[in-house]
C-alpha positions as CSV (number, residue, x, y, z in Angstrom):
1,X,15.7,5.7,-33.1
2,X,14.5,5.6,-29.4
3,X,11.6,3.3,-28.6
4,X,11.0,3.1,-32.3
5,X,9.9,6.8,-32.2
6,X,10.6,9.3,-35.0
7,X,12.2,12.7,-34.4
8,X,10.6,15.6,-36.2
9,X,12.1,18.8,-37.6
10,X,10.0,21.3,-35.8
11,X,11.8,24.3,-37.4
12,X,10.0,23.5,-40.7
13,X,6.7,25.3,-41.2
14,X,5.1,22.2,-42.8
15,X,5.8,20.1,-39.7
16,X,4.6,22.8,-37.3
17,X,1.4,23.3,-39.4
18,X,0.8,19.5,-39.4
19,X,1.1,19.1,-35.6
20,X,-0.8,22.2,-34.7
21,X,-3.7,21.4,-37.0
22,X,-3.6,17.8,-35.7
23,X,-4.2,19.1,-32.2
24,X,-7.1,21.2,-33.3
25,X,-8.7,18.4,-35.3
26,X,-8.9,16.1,-32.3
27,X,-10.5,18.9,-30.2
28,X,-13.1,19.9,-32.9
29,X,-13.9,16.5,-34.4
30,X,-13.9,14.4,-31.2
31,X,-14.4,17.0,-28.5
32,X,-11.3,16.1,-26.6
33,X,-10.9,18.1,-23.4
34,X,-7.1,18.0,-23.4
35,X,-3.9,16.2,-24.2
36,X,-1.1,14.4,-22.4
37,X,2.1,15.1,-24.4
38,X,4.0,11.9,-24.3
39,X,7.8,11.7,-24.1
40,X,8.4,15.4,-23.5
41,X,11.8,14.8,-22.0
42,X,13.0,13.2,-25.2
43,X,11.7,16.3,-27.1
44,X,13.3,18.9,-24.9
45,X,16.9,17.9,-25.2
46,X,19.2,16.8,-28.0
47,X,20.4,14.0,-25.8
48,X,16.8,12.9,-25.3
49,X,17.4,12.4,-21.6
50,X,19.5,9.3,-22.3
51,X,22.3,8.7,-19.8
52,X,21.5,12.0,-18.1
53,X,20.8,12.6,-14.4
54,X,18.7,15.6,-13.6
55,X,19.6,16.7,-10.1
56,X,18.0,20.1,-10.2
57,X,20.9,22.2,-11.2
58,X,20.0,24.8,-13.7
59,X,22.9,24.0,-16.0
60,X,21.1,20.7,-16.8
61,X,18.2,22.7,-18.3
62,X,19.7,25.6,-20.1
63,X,22.4,25.3,-22.7
64,X,23.2,24.1,-26.2
65,X,21.8,20.6,-25.3
66,X,18.3,22.0,-25.2
67,X,16.3,21.5,-28.4
68,X,15.0,25.0,-28.9
69,X,12.9,24.0,-31.9
70,X,11.0,21.4,-30.0
71,X,10.6,23.8,-27.0
72,X,9.1,26.5,-29.3
73,X,6.7,23.9,-30.8
74,X,5.5,23.0,-27.3
75,X,5.0,26.7,-26.4
76,X,3.1,27.3,-29.7
77,X,0.9,24.2,-29.0
78,X,0.0,25.4,-25.5
79,X,-0.5,29.0,-26.6
80,X,-2.8,27.9,-29.5
81,X,-4.8,25.4,-27.4
82,X,-5.4,27.7,-24.5
83,X,-6.2,30.7,-26.7
84,X,-8.7,28.9,-29.0
85,X,-10.0,26.5,-26.3
86,X,-9.6,28.2,-22.9
87,X,-11.0,25.1,-21.0
88,X,-8.4,22.7,-22.6
89,X,-6.0,20.9,-20.3
90,X,-2.5,20.0,-21.3
91,X,-0.2,17.6,-19.3
92,X,3.5,17.0,-19.9
93,X,5.1,13.7,-19.4
94,X,8.5,14.9,-18.3
95,X,11.0,13.3,-15.9
96,X,13.7,16.0,-16.1
97,X,11.9,18.7,-14.1
98,X,12.4,21.4,-16.7
99,X,11.9,24.8,-15.0
100,X,8.8,26.8,-16.1
101,X,7.3,23.9,-17.9
102,X,3.9,24.6,-16.3
103,X,4.2,28.4,-16.3
104,X,2.1,30.4,-18.9
105,X,3.7,31.2,-22.2
106,X,3.1,34.9,-21.4
107,X,5.4,34.6,-18.4
108,X,8.1,32.8,-20.4
109,X,7.0,29.3,-19.6
110,X,6.2,26.4,-21.8
111,X,2.5,26.7,-21.0
112,X,1.5,23.2,-19.7
113,X,-1.2,23.0,-17.0
114,X,0.2,20.0,-15.3
115,X,3.3,17.8,-15.2
116,X,3.0,14.0,-14.4
117,X,4.7,13.1,-11.1
118,X,6.4,10.1,-12.7
119,X,8.7,9.4,-9.7
120,X,5.8,8.5,-7.5
121,X,4.7,5.2,-9.1
122,X,8.3,4.2,-9.6
123,X,8.9,4.7,-5.9
124,X,6.1,2.4,-4.8
125,X,7.3,-0.3,-7.2
126,X,10.9,0.0,-5.9
127,X,9.7,-0.2,-2.3
128,X,7.5,-3.3,-2.9
129,X,10.2,-5.0,-4.9
130,X,13.2,-4.4,-2.7
131,X,12.2,-3.6,0.8
132,X,10.5,-5.4,3.8
133,X,7.7,-3.5,5.5
134,X,9.8,-2.6,8.4
135,X,12.5,-1.1,6.2
136,X,10.3,1.5,4.5
137,X,12.0,4.9,4.6
138,X,9.3,7.3,5.6
139,X,11.3,10.5,4.9
140,X,12.1,9.3,1.4
141,X,8.5,8.5,0.7
142,X,7.3,12.0,1.8
143,X,10.2,13.6,-0.2
144,X,9.1,11.8,-3.4
145,X,5.5,12.8,-2.9
146,X,6.2,16.5,-2.3
147,X,9.2,17.0,-4.6
148,X,7.9,19.5,-7.0
149,X,8.5,23.2,-7.7
150,X,6.3,25.6,-5.8
151,X,3.1,26.5,-7.7
152,X,3.9,23.9,-10.4
153,X,0.8,21.7,-10.6
154,X,1.5,17.9,-10.8
155,X,-0.7,14.9,-11.5
156,X,0.0,12.2,-8.9
157,X,-0.7,8.5,-9.5
158,X,0.1,5.4,-7.5
159,X,0.7,3.1,-10.5
160,X,1.2,3.6,-14.3
161,X,-0.2,1.9,-17.3
162,X,3.2,0.3,-17.9
163,X,2.8,-1.8,-14.8
164,X,-0.4,-3.4,-16.1
165,X,1.3,-4.6,-19.3
166,X,2.6,-8.1,-19.7
167,X,5.9,-8.6,-18.1
168,X,5.2,-6.4,-15.1
169,X,2.8,-6.4,-12.2
170,X,0.2,-3.9,-10.9
171,X,0.3,-2.7,-7.3
172,X,-2.3,-5.2,-6.3
173,X,-0.4,-8.1,-7.8
174,X,2.9,-7.0,-6.1
175,X,1.0,-6.9,-2.8
176,X,-1.1,-10.1,-3.0
177,X,0.4,-12.1,-5.9
178,X,-1.1,-15.6,-6.5
179,X,-3.5,-15.3,-3.5
180,X,-5.6,-13.0,-5.6
181,X,-6.7,-16.0,-7.6
182,X,-7.7,-18.1,-4.5
183,X,-8.4,-15.9,-1.5
184,X,-10.3,-12.8,-2.7
185,X,-13.7,-14.5,-2.1
186,X,-15.6,-13.3,1.0
187,X,-16.7,-16.9,1.5
188,X,-13.1,-17.8,2.4
189,X,-11.2,-16.7,5.5
190,X,-9.3,-13.4,5.2
191,X,-5.6,-14.3,5.0
192,X,-2.8,-12.1,6.2
193,X,-1.6,-11.6,2.7
194,X,-4.9,-10.4,1.4
195,X,-5.6,-8.3,4.5
196,X,-2.2,-6.5,4.2
197,X,-2.6,-6.1,0.5
198,X,-6.0,-4.5,0.5
199,X,-5.1,-2.1,3.3
200,X,-1.8,-1.0,1.8
201,X,-3.5,-0.6,-1.6
202,X,-6.0,1.8,-0.1
203,X,-3.3,3.7,1.9
204,X,-0.9,4.1,-1.1
205,X,-3.7,5.5,-3.2
206,X,-5.0,7.9,-0.5
207,X,-1.6,9.3,0.4
208,X,-0.9,9.9,-3.4
209,X,-4.2,11.6,-3.8
210,X,-3.9,13.9,-0.8
211,X,-0.1,14.6,-0.7
212,X,1.2,13.9,-4.2
213,X,-0.1,16.8,-6.4
214,X,-2.9,18.9,-7.7
215,X,-4.5,16.2,-9.7
216,X,-5.0,12.5,-9.5
217,X,-4.7,9.8,-12.2
218,X,-6.1,6.3,-12.2
219,X,-5.6,3.8,-15.0
220,X,-8.6,1.7,-15.9
221,X,-9.1,-1.2,-13.6
222,X,-6.5,-0.2,-11.0
223,X,-9.3,1.3,-8.9
224,X,-10.4,-2.2,-7.9
225,X,-7.0,-3.9,-8.0
226,X,-7.4,-5.8,-11.3
227,X,-5.5,-9.1,-10.8
228,X,-4.0,-9.6,-14.3
229,X,-1.9,-7.9,-16.8
230,X,-2.9,-6.3,-20.1
231,X,-1.6,-7.8,-23.3
232,X,-2.7,-6.7,-26.8
233,X,-2.7,-9.0,-29.8
234,X,0.9,-9.4,-31.1
235,X,3.1,-12.0,-32.8
236,X,4.5,-13.1,-29.4
237,X,1.1,-14.2,-28.1
238,X,-0.2,-15.6,-31.5
239,X,-2.4,-12.4,-31.9
240,X,-4.4,-13.4,-28.9
241,X,-7.2,-11.2,-27.4
242,X,-7.3,-13.3,-24.2
243,X,-5.8,-10.5,-22.0
244,X,-6.8,-7.5,-24.0
245,X,-9.5,-6.6,-21.5
246,X,-10.4,-5.4,-18.0
247,X,-12.6,-7.6,-15.9
248,X,-15.1,-5.1,-14.4
249,X,-17.3,-7.9,-13.4
250,X,-14.9,-8.6,-10.5
251,X,-15.8,-5.3,-8.9
252,X,-19.5,-5.9,-9.3
253,X,-19.4,-9.4,-7.7
254,X,-20.5,-9.1,-4.1
255,X,-18.8,-12.3,-3.2
256,X,-15.4,-10.9,-4.1
257,X,-13.2,-8.5,-2.1
258,X,-12.4,-6.4,-5.2
259,X,-15.6,-4.4,-4.5
260,X,-14.0,-3.1,-1.3
261,X,-11.2,-1.5,-3.2
262,X,-13.6,-0.1,-5.7
263,X,-15.9,1.4,-3.0
264,X,-12.9,2.9,-1.3
265,X,-11.8,4.6,-4.5
266,X,-15.3,6.0,-5.1
267,X,-15.5,7.4,-1.5
268,X,-11.9,8.8,-1.7
269,X,-12.9,10.8,-4.8
270,X,-16.2,11.9,-3.2
271,X,-14.3,13.1,-0.1
272,X,-12.0,15.2,-2.3
273,X,-15.0,16.7,-4.1
274,X,-16.3,17.7,-0.7
275,X,-13.2,19.3,0.7
276,X,-11.2,20.1,-2.4
277,X,-7.7,19.3,-1.3
278,X,-6.4,19.0,-4.9
279,X,-7.1,22.7,-5.4
280,X,-5.7,23.6,-2.0
281,X,-2.1,24.9,-1.3
282,X,0.5,22.2,-0.7
283,X,0.2,20.2,2.4
284,X,1.9,21.0,5.7
285,X,3.8,17.9,6.8
286,X,4.2,17.9,10.6
287,X,5.3,14.3,11.2
288,X,7.8,11.9,9.5
289,X,8.6,9.4,12.2
290,X,11.0,6.7,11.0
291,X,10.7,4.4,14.0
292,X,7.0,4.7,14.4
293,X,6.4,4.7,10.6
294,X,3.9,7.6,11.0
295,X,3.2,10.3,8.4
296,X,1.0,13.2,9.4
297,X,0.1,16.3,7.3
298,X,-2.6,18.9,6.9
299,X,-4.3,20.1,3.7
300,X,-7.5,21.8,3.0
301,X,-8.3,22.0,6.7
302,X,-8.0,18.2,7.0
303,X,-5.6,16.2,9.1
304,X,-4.2,13.1,7.5
305,X,-2.4,10.5,9.6
306,X,-0.9,7.3,8.1
307,X,0.5,4.4,10.1
308,X,2.8,2.3,7.9
309,X,4.2,0.3,10.8
310,X,4.1,-3.4,10.0
311,X,3.0,-4.6,13.5
312,X,2.2,-1.6,15.7
313,X,-0.9,0.4,16.2
314,X,-1.2,3.4,18.4
315,X,-3.7,5.1,20.7
316,X,-3.5,8.7,21.8
317,X,-0.7,9.4,19.4
318,X,0.4,13.0,19.5
319,X,1.1,15.0,16.3
320,X,1.6,18.7,15.8
321,X,-1.0,20.7,13.8
322,X,-0.7,24.1,12.2
323,X,-4.4,25.0,12.9
324,X,-5.5,24.6,16.5
325,X,-8.9,23.1,17.3
326,X,-10.8,19.9,17.5
327,X,-10.6,17.5,14.5
328,X,-13.6,15.1,14.3
329,X,-13.1,11.7,12.7
């Protein structure tokens, strides 16, 4: 057992019939518009990805350690879903980077539409846990955001649902911690911790949205920096429902600064709808300046410039652009 999950014998017709009919049932009965296939890495390999580092060499992806029965099931699932329901979207949760995972089955691929860019939220948490602001590695941040195979569509996200569960912290909590309980009111002076936290929360989401992939994922409540964890009733908390909720009232309260994060998230998505950078080709990154902590890139005829320096701001900062011309703010 791994994470108390069962392994299925996909070479048996009864198992294949059960899973394929299960997919179709959810689409027809509940009008689902797609599926996220969880734990795909565990399915793809007999070693289930345990104790294995995937560095990109093709010998890690092709050989006797690949579970061909599971791979064929995933191909059948995508073929069936996209044939019967052409508008259906399928997303693979895979950390290994299996080649052709998001190529059509007709081209020899597994047939998924998107792969989750799982390294991105892990990178932000690592940075916030381990590094001071002045020690952020700009080149490594950019590499993590753009590290995907050409034409393989990825879903970028700044934080995962796991970070909202009890025992961990959301991005907002890592950035602002206990001050979220005392200094998020607009009736109190803006403290350096809250000011830094709100601005970085916005910047991390925007750079993920614009540079990290071809889709963007937000987990419920993270758009306004929900301050607390999520905990479902269980034996360890005496079956309590106290934290089995999201406090949307925080974003609606005009006396709290949570609404600023929520408004930014709304405007960020509206801006993408207007210019369509998620559907545009990958960004052209022109600047990764370690000392100045500047990242600049172009995508969808837009120029994005991020200043991650802890104490410096710049005027008349020069960056190279691929497309000449004037860029209005």
